[in-house]
C-alpha positions in Angstrom: -0.1 0.0 0.0 2.8 2.4 1.0 4.4 1.6 -2.5 1.2 2.6 -4.3 1.1 5.7 -2.2 4.5 6.9 -3.4 3.3 6.5 -6.8 1.1 9.8 -6.6 2.8 11.7 -3.7 6.3 11.9 -2.1 5.0 13.9 0.8 5.2 12.6 4.4 2.5 10.8 6.1 1.4 13.4 9.0 -2.0 11.8 10.2 -3.4 8.2 10.2 -7.1 7.4 11.1 -7.9 3.7 12.2 -11.1 2.4 10.9 -11.3 -0.4 13.0 -8.7 -2.7 14.9 -8.1 -5.1 12.2 -6.3 -2.7 9.8 -4.1 -0.8 12.0 -1.0 -3.0 12.3 1.1 -1.3 9.3 1.0 2.3 10.6 4.4 2.1 11.6 5.5 1.5 8.0 3.8 4.7 6.9 5.4 6.7 9.7 8.7 6.0 8.1 10.3 5.9 11.8 8.9 9.6 12.6 7.0 9.6 16.2 5.1 13.0 15.5 2.1 11.6 13.6 -1.5 12.3 14.7 -3.3 8.8 15.1 -7.0 9.1 15.3 -9.3 6.4 16.2 -11.8 4.9 18.5 -11.2 5.5 22.1 -11.2 1.8 23.1 -8.8 0.8 20.1 -5.8 0.6 22.1 -7.3 -1.4 24.8 -8.9 -4.0 22.4 -5.5 -4.5 20.7 -3.8 -4.9 24.3 -6.5 -7.4 25.3 -6.1 -9.4 22.1 -2.3 -9.8 22.4 -2.5 -13.3 23.7 -4.7 -15.0 21.1 -7.7 -14.5 18.8 -10.5 -12.6 20.4 -12.7 -14.7 22.6 -15.9 -14.5 25.0 -13.7 -16.3 27.4 -10.0 -15.4 26.8 -8.9 -18.5 28.8 -9.7 -20.5 25.2 -7.9 -17.9 23.0 -5.2 -20.4 22.2 -7.9 -22.8 20.8 -9.5 -20.1 18.6 -6.0 -18.9 17.5 -5.3 -22.4 16.0 -8.9 -22.1 14.1 -7.9 -18.6 13.1 -4.7 -20.0 11.4 -7.2 -22.5 9.6 -9.5 -19.7 8.4 -6.4 -17.4 7.1 -4.8 -20.2 5.2 -2.0 -21.0 7.5 -2.3 -24.8 6.2 -3.0 -24.5 2.3 -0.6 -24.5 -0.5 -0.4 -21.2 -2.4 -0.8 -22.6 -5.8 -2.8 -25.5 -7.5 -6.3 -26.9 -7.2 -6.0 -27.0 -3.2 -4.8 -23.6 -2.9 -6.4 -20.7 -1.0 -8.6 -18.2 -2.9 -8.2 -15.1 -0.7 -4.3 -14.3 0.0 -4.5 -14.1 3.8 -1.6 -16.3 4.6 -0.4 -15.7 8.2 3.2 -16.5 7.3 5.9 -14.2 9.0 3.5 -11.4 10.3 4.9 -8.0 10.7 3.8 -5.8 13.8 3.9 -2.1 13.1 1.1 -0.8 15.2 1.2 2.9 16.8 -1.4 3.6 19.5 -4.1 5.9 19.0 -3.0 9.4 20.5 -5.9 11.3 19.3 -9.3 9.4 20.4 -12.5 10.7 18.9 -16.1 10.6 20.2 -19.1 9.9 18.3 -20.1 13.1 16.3 -16.9 14.9 17.1 -15.7 17.3 14.3 -12.0 17.9 13.7 -9.8 19.8 11.0 -7.2 17.5 10.0 -4.5 19.0 7.8 -6.7 21.5 6.8 -9.7 19.1 5.8 -12.7 19.3 7.8 -14.0 15.8 9.3 -16.5 14.4 11.4 -16.2 11.0 13.1 -18.6 8.4 14.3 -18.1 5.8 16.8 -21.4 4.7 17.8 -21.9 1.6 15.5 -19.8 -1.6 15.1 -19.3 -4.2 12.5 -17.2 -7.4 13.0 -15.1 -5.2 15.1 -16.6 -3.2 18.1 -14.1 -0.1 17.8 -15.2 1.0 14.3 -14.7 4.6 13.1 -16.7 6.2 10.4 -15.1 9.3 8.8 -17.4 11.7 7.1 -16.0 14.7 4.9 -19.4 16.9 5.0 -18.1 19.7 2.5 -17.1 16.9 -0.2 -19.7 14.4 0.9 -17.0 11.7 1.1 -17.8 8.6 3.3 -14.8 6.5 4.7 -16.0 3.4 6.4 -15.5 -0.4 6.9 -19.1 -1.2 7.2 -19.5 -2.1 3.4 -17.5 -5.4 2.4 -17.3 -7.3 -1.0 -19.2 -10.0 0.8 -22.1 -10.1 3.3 -21.5 -8.9 6.6 -19.5 -11.5 8.7 -22.0 -12.4 11.4 -20.1 -15.3 12.4 -16.6 -16.5 11.9 -16.0 -20.0 11.7 -12.8 -19.9 13.9 -15.2 -18.7 16.7 -15.5 -15.3 18.3 -17.5 -13.3 20.5 -21.0 -12.8 19.3 -21.6 -10.2 16.4 -24.9 -8.5 16.9 -26.5 -8.1 13.4 -28.5 -5.1 14.7 -25.3 -3.2 15.2 -24.1 -3.7 11.7 -27.7 -2.9 10.2 -27.8 0.4 12.2 -24.4 1.4 10.9 -25.2 0.8 7.4 -28.5 2.6 7.7 -26.4 5.5 9.0 -24.2 5.3 6.2 -27.2 5.3 3.8 -28.8 8.1 5.2 -25.6 10.5 5.0 -26.3 10.1 1.1 -22.6 10.2 0.4 -21.3 10.9 -3.2 -18.2 9.1 -2.7 -17.7 5.8 -0.5 -14.4 4.6 0.4 -14.3 1.3 2.2 -11.3 -0.7 3.6 -13.2 -3.9 2.7 -14.4 -3.3 -0.9 -13.7 -0.9 -4.0 -14.7 2.6 -3.8 -18.1 3.6 -5.1 -18.9 6.8 -6.8 -22.4 8.4 -7.5 -24.9 9.0 -5.0 -27.8 6.7 -6.7 -25.2 3.8 -7.2 -24.2 4.0 -3.4 -27.5 4.2 -2.0 -28.6 1.2 -4.3 -25.8 -0.9 -3.1 -26.0 0.2 0.4 -29.6 -0.6 0.7 -29.1 -4.0 -1.0 -26.3 -4.8 1.3 -28.2 -3.8 4.6 -31.2 -5.7 3.4 -29.0 -9.0 3.0 -27.9 -8.4 6.6 -31.4 -7.6 7.7 -32.8 -10.8 5.8 -30.4 -13.2 7.4 -31.4 -11.9 10.9 -35.3 -11.6 10.4 -35.7 -14.9 8.7 -33.4 -16.6 11.5 -35.9 -15.1 14.0 -38.8 -16.0 11.8 -37.6 -19.6 11.6 -37.1 -19.7 15.4 -40.6 -18.5 16.0 -41.5 -21.3 13.4 -39.8 -24.0 15.7 -36.8 -24.3 13.6 -33.5 -25.4 15.5 -30.0 -24.2 14.6 -29.2 -27.0 11.9 -32.8 -26.4 10.1 -32.0 -22.9 10.0 -28.6 -23.0 7.9 -30.9 -24.8 5.4 -33.9 -22.5 5.6 -32.3 -19.0 5.3 -31.3 -18.6 1.6 -30.8 -15.1 -0.2 -33.5 -14.4 -2.6 -32.5 -13.9 -6.1 -32.6 -9.9 -6.0 -30.3 -10.0 -2.9 -27.9 -12.1 -5.0 -27.8 -9.6 -7.7 -26.3 -7.1 -5.5 -22.5 -7.8 -6.2 -21.3 -7.0 -2.4 -23.8 -9.9 -1.2 -21.5 -12.4 -3.2 -20.9 -15.0 -0.5 -17.1 -15.0 -1.2 -15.7 -14.9 2.1 -18.2 -16.2 4.6 -21.5 -18.0 3.7 -24.8 -17.1 5.5 -25.7 -20.7 6.0 -23.0 -20.6 9.0 -24.3 -17.4 10.3 -27.8 -18.6 11.1 -26.9 -21.3 13.9 -25.1 -18.5 15.8 -28.1 -16.2 15.9 -30.1 -19.2 17.4 -27.5 -19.8 20.1 -27.5 -16.0 21.2 -31.3 -16.0 21.2 -32.0 -19.2 23.3 -28.9 -21.3 23.4 -28.2 -24.9 21.7 -31.7 -26.6 22.6 -33.7 -26.9 19.6 -37.0 -27.5 21.7 -37.0 -31.2 20.0 -36.8 -33.3 23.4 -35.4 -36.3 21.6 -32.1 -34.2 21.4 -32.4 -33.1 25.1 -30.6 -36.3 26.4 -29.0 -37.6 23.3 -26.1 -40.3 23.3 -22.7 -39.3 22.9 -21.4 -38.9 19.3 -19.0 -41.9 19.8 -22.0 -43.9 21.1 -24.2 -42.9 18.3 -21.6 -44.2 15.8 -20.9 -47.4 17.5 -24.8 -47.9 17.4 -25.5 -46.8 13.8 -22.7 -48.5 11.9 -23.8 -52.1 12.8 -27.6 -51.0 11.8 -26.0 -50.0 8.5 -24.4 -53.1 7.7 -20.9 -52.4 9.4 -17.6 -50.7 8.4 -17.5 -51.9 4.7 -21.2 -51.1 3.9 -20.9 -47.7 5.4 -17.6 -46.9 3.4 -19.2 -48.2 0.2 -22.3 -46.3 1.0 -19.9 -43.2 1.4 -17.9 -43.8 -1.9 -21.2 -44.1 -3.7 -22.5 -40.8 -2.5 -19.2 -39.2 -3.4 -19.7 -40.6 -7.0 -23.2 -39.2 -7.2 -21.5 -35.9 -6.0 -23.5 -35.9 -2.6 -20.3 -34.9 -1.0 -22.0 -33.4 2.5 -23.7 -36.7 2.7 -20.5 -38.7 1.9 -18.7 -36.8 4.6 -21.7 -37.3 7.2 -21.7 -41.0 6.6 -18.1 -41.7 6.6 -17.8 -39.5 9.9 -19.5 -42.4 11.7 -16.6 -44.7 11.0 -14.1 -42.0 11.6 -15.4 -41.5 15.2 -14.9 -45.1 15.7 -11.5 -45.4 14.3 -9.8 -42.0 13.3 -6.6 -43.9 12.2 -8.4 -46.0 9.5 -6.6 -45.1 6.3 -9.4 -45.8 4.0 -12.0 -43.9 6.1 -9.4 -40.9 6.4 -9.2 -41.0 2.6 -12.8 -41.1 1.8 -13.5 -38.2 4.4 -10.7 -36.3 2.7 -12.1 -36.8 -0.7 -15.4 -35.6 0.6 -14.1 -32.4 2.3 -12.0 -31.6 -0.8 -14.8 -31.8 -3.0 -17.0 -29.6 -0.9 -14.2 -27.1 -0.8 -14.0 -27.1 -4.4 -17.6 -25.8 -4.7 -17.6 -23.7 -1.7 -18.3 -19.8 -2.4 -16.9 -18.6 0.8 -13.0 -18.5 1.5 -13.4 -19.3 5.0 -15.3 -22.5 4.3 -13.0 -23.6 1.8 -10.0 -23.0 4.2 -11.6 -25.4 7.0 -12.6 -27.8 4.6 -9.4 -28.0 2.5 -7.1 -27.8 5.8 -8.9 -30.6 7.3 -8.7 -32.6 4.0 -5.0 -32.0 3.8 -4.6 -32.9 7.4 -6.4 -36.4 7.0 -4.0 -37.2 4.3 -1.0 -36.5 6.4 0.0 -33.5 4.2 -0.2 -31.0 7.0 -0.3 -31.0 10.8 -3.0 -28.7 12.3 -2.4 -27.9 15.9 -5.3 -28.1 18.5 -4.1 -24.8 20.0 -1.6 -22.1 19.4 -0.5 -20.5 23.0 0.6 -17.1 23.3 4.1 -16.0 22.9 6.2 -16.2 26.1 6.9 -12.4 25.9 3.0 -11.9 26.1 2.7 -14.1 29.2 5.6 -12.5 30.7 4.2 -9.0 30.4 1.1 -9.9 32.3 1.7 -12.9 34.4 -1.0 -12.8 36.8 -3.4 -12.7 34.0 -1.9 -16.1 32.8 -2.3 -17.7 36.4 -5.9 -16.8 36.0 -6.1 -18.7 32.8 -4.0 -21.5 34.2 -6.8 -22.5 36.4 -9.0 -24.1 33.6 -6.4 -26.7 33.0 -6.8 -28.3 36.3 -7.1 -32.2 36.0 -9.8 -33.3 38.5 -8.5 -36.9 38.3 -5.2 -35.8 39.3 -6.2 -33.1 41.7 -8.3 -35.9 43.7 -8.7 -34.5 47.3 -6.0 -31.7 47.1 -6.8 -28.5 49.3 -3.5 -26.4 48.9 -2.9 -22.6 47.9 0.0 -22.0 45.6 1.2 -18.6 45.7 3.2 -16.9 42.8 5.3 -13.7 43.4 6.6 -12.2 40.4 9.8 -9.9 40.0 7.7 -7.1 38.5 5.9 -6.8 42.0 2.6 -8.5 41.1 1.4 -11.6 42.9 -1.5 -14.2 42.4 -2.5 -17.4 43.8 -4.3 -20.8 43.0 -6.3 -22.2 45.8 -6.5 -25.8 44.6 -9.9 -27.4 46.1 -10.0 -30.9 44.8 -11.6 -30.5 41.2 -11.4 -26.5 40.9 -8.6 -24.1 41.1 -9.7 -20.7 42.5 -7.9 -17.8 41.1 -6.8 -15.4 43.9 -5.9 -12.2 42.7 -4.9 -10.7 46.1 -3.2 -13.5 48.1 -2.7 -11.3 51.0 -6.4 -10.9 51.7 -7.4 -14.5 50.8 -8.9 -16.5 54.0 -6.2 -19.1 53.8 -2.4 -18.4 53.6 -0.4 -19.9 51.2 0.9 -23.6 51.6 3.8 -23.0 49.1 5.1 -19.9 47.5 7.2 -19.6 44.3 9.1 -16.5 43.6 10.0 -16.0 39.9 10.0 -13.8 36.8 7.3 -13.4 34.3 9.6 -15.4 31.9 10.1 -18.2 34.2 6.1 -18.4 34.7 5.9 -18.5 30.9 8.1 -21.4 30.8 5.9 -23.3 33.1 2.8 -22.1 31.6 3.8 -23.3 28.3 5.3 -26.4 29.5 8.7 -25.9 28.2 10.4 -26.4 31.8 9.3 -27.9 34.9 9.6 -26.8 38.5 12.7 -29.0 39.2 14.2 -27.6 35.9 13.7 -23.9 37.0 14.7 -24.6 40.6 18.1 -25.9 39.5 18.7 -23.3 36.9 18.0 -20.7 39.6 15.1 -19.2 38.0 12.8 -19.8 40.8 12.8 -19.6 44.6 10.5 -21.8 46.8 9.0 -21.3 50.1 7.9 -24.3 51.5 8.0 -28.0 50.1 9.8 -28.0 46.8 8.4 -31.3 45.7 4.9 -30.0 46.6 5.4 -27.2 44.4 6.3 -29.3 41.6 3.4 -31.7 42.5 0.8 -28.9 42.4 2.1 -27.5 39.1 1.6 -31.1 37.5 -1.9 -31.1 38.5 -2.6 -29.0 35.3 -2.8 -30.3 32.0 0.6 -29.5 30.0 0.9 -28.2 26.4 1.9 -31.1 24.4 4.8 -30.0 21.9 3.5 -31.8 18.8 -0.1 -30.2 19.2 0.9 -26.6 20.2 2.6 -24.1 18.2 3.8 -20.7 19.6 3.8 -17.8 17.2 5.0 -14.3 17.7 2.3 -11.9 19.3 2.3 -10.0 16.2 0.1 -12.9 14.5 -2.6 -12.4 17.3 -4.0 -9.3 16.2 -7.9 -9.1 15.8 -9.2 -10.4 12.4 -12.2 -10.5 10.3 
């Protein structure tokens, strides 16, 4: 982008406006090493960037490493760059560079400002896939800068998982954009539009697409439809498909509707037969014999593939996969089904998940289950990751334990875990906890990162002089070992720059 800018001007960049938190990580390149730039953005943008330093955004940040791994699938981290199995949108996360400059000029909704001689008005009320969106309006020239309009329907749900994206916020923002009646619209997520009538037509068709997905999902729920039924019920009518920006080339709306159902009323579809269903493994163990056994099911899946019934083939072979995920024939048929589904998917996100798993089934790539934060992220806020550590308690190992493990960090912060049988309570202020510590470990944030990431043990760090233990050293090691370890072959640690919020 900077190279393109230099084809029209050699003047230094003096001000940068962040439209939202997904596109703010290259500002340092534009600054060319200077620190006197005006950085304009939403008042909460810096906090959002800091909060997401440890992983993909999550409603419960403790599971950020799991969503980060899914984010790497979504953004083509395991797909080839060329050939029939390649990704279709160039969002590969290889070697991400981090050049974020914090906002130093936060703006409020409706605030007016003259920036380098240009009158601007800023609006921060409405969000899209991001809660810290900033719309910029040039009233004298009727130019609108927004990230509300994309080249694909509003991404109301991300396959990697995310906090809920309320369609009402996006719809309200699009209405606001429309009602400004701009003559020029510049969006970070699609090509610019020129002409008031063209912009009105596209914005209205786009917001009608989002409104259709929401309203028809709610209509389906009123009609007794569950989340799986909604994904087949809600389909764009032809006139909405004719709006170019409603082309489902990034996400597909069939994946959005279950998320709306879950937000409205949770997972239960009001069919009592599903209320106490058997486990998926138990279901497979019972269904396969009824269908004639492994060979019969495998044959049926292959026949479905030949008929180009790819989703049905995947569903059939998945019964066998649950029973024996290492069965080579089963893995290949499942991979074949997923690959063919990827080939006919319009959405880049859907293709990425389908194709990545197909490649993994064939042994061509290894997809990690989790991608933990980088050590420096953990070391920068060690008490936060003591809190997150609590969810890794293994109830079988913790048994009848009732001990308080205190951690005193060299940066002056402290935290504790009160391990009570199957639960590890996070104690933010150990000095005020009703139980004194049974064991105390004094250590740096970097040493805690090694324990957290399972790259070193308590005895290792004690022998290296990186920790000091008050109390029984063997008990300290035992208490840490009550928590799940990250398994190296299932975990990949990547630089913090890769953990920026994503669409």
